[in-house]
C-alpha positions as CSV (number, residue, x, y, z in Angstrom):
1,M,88.9,145.5,57.8
2,R,85.9,145.7,55.5
3,Q,85.8,146.8,52.1
4,R,83.0,149.2,50.9
5,R,82.8,152.0,48.2
6,C,83.9,155.1,48.6
7,E,80.8,157.8,50.1
8,V,81.7,160.6,47.9
9,R,79.4,159.7,44.8
10,E,81.9,161.2,42.2
11,C,84.8,159.0,43.5
12,G,83.5,155.4,43.7
13,A,86.7,154.0,44.4
14,T,86.7,150.7,46.5
15,V,88.4,151.7,50.1
16,L,89.2,149.5,53.0
17,V,87.6,150.6,56.7
18,A,89.8,150.2,59.6
19,E,89.5,151.4,63.3
20,V,92.8,153.9,63.7
21,D,93.2,155.3,67.1
22,G,90.1,154.6,68.0
23,K,88.1,156.0,65.0
24,A,86.9,154.4,61.4
25,V,89.3,155.4,58.4
26,A,89.1,154.9,55.1
27,L,92.3,153.4,53.4
28,N,93.6,153.1,49.7
29,P,93.7,149.1,49.6
30,T,96.9,149.1,48.1
31,L,100.5,149.0,50.6
32,I,102.7,151.5,49.4
33,D,106.4,152.4,50.6
34,V,106.8,155.2,53.5
35,A,109.2,156.7,55.2
36,V,108.5,157.0,59.3
37,P,110.6,158.5,61.5
38,D,111.8,157.1,64.7
39,E,112.2,158.6,68.0
40,H,115.9,159.9,66.9
41,G,114.2,161.2,63.8
42,A,115.8,159.0,61.5
43,L,113.8,158.1,58.8
44,H,112.8,154.5,57.9
45,M,110.7,152.7,55.0
46,V,107.7,150.7,56.1
47,R,105.0,149.1,54.3
48,G,101.6,150.5,54.8
49,Y,98.3,151.9,53.5
50,Q,97.4,155.5,52.6
51,P,94.0,157.0,54.0
52,H,92.1,157.7,51.2
53,A,91.4,161.2,52.3
54,V,94.6,162.1,50.6
55,T,93.0,160.7,46.8
56,C,89.9,161.1,46.9
57,V,88.4,163.6,44.6
58,D,86.5,165.7,47.5
59,I,88.9,168.8,48.0
60,S,87.4,169.0,51.5
61,A,88.7,165.8,52.7
62,R,92.1,166.4,51.2
63,L,92.3,169.6,53.1
64,S,91.0,168.7,56.6
65,H,93.8,165.3,56.2
66,R,96.3,167.8,56.3
67,P,98.8,168.7,59.1
């Protein structure tokens, strides 16, 4: 992973850029706890990086990241 500044001028956060499912994704550089379902639907806590689009000041990025 490499670090860079967010491309949104108003944001400017430092992000990690990683390849996820074959495409480059900006991630917040702090590990967080996330609840992830297993194949039976039971939730388990894992540590991971949050996509930066979730927290960026760019509202269009937030909206495009929603399921």
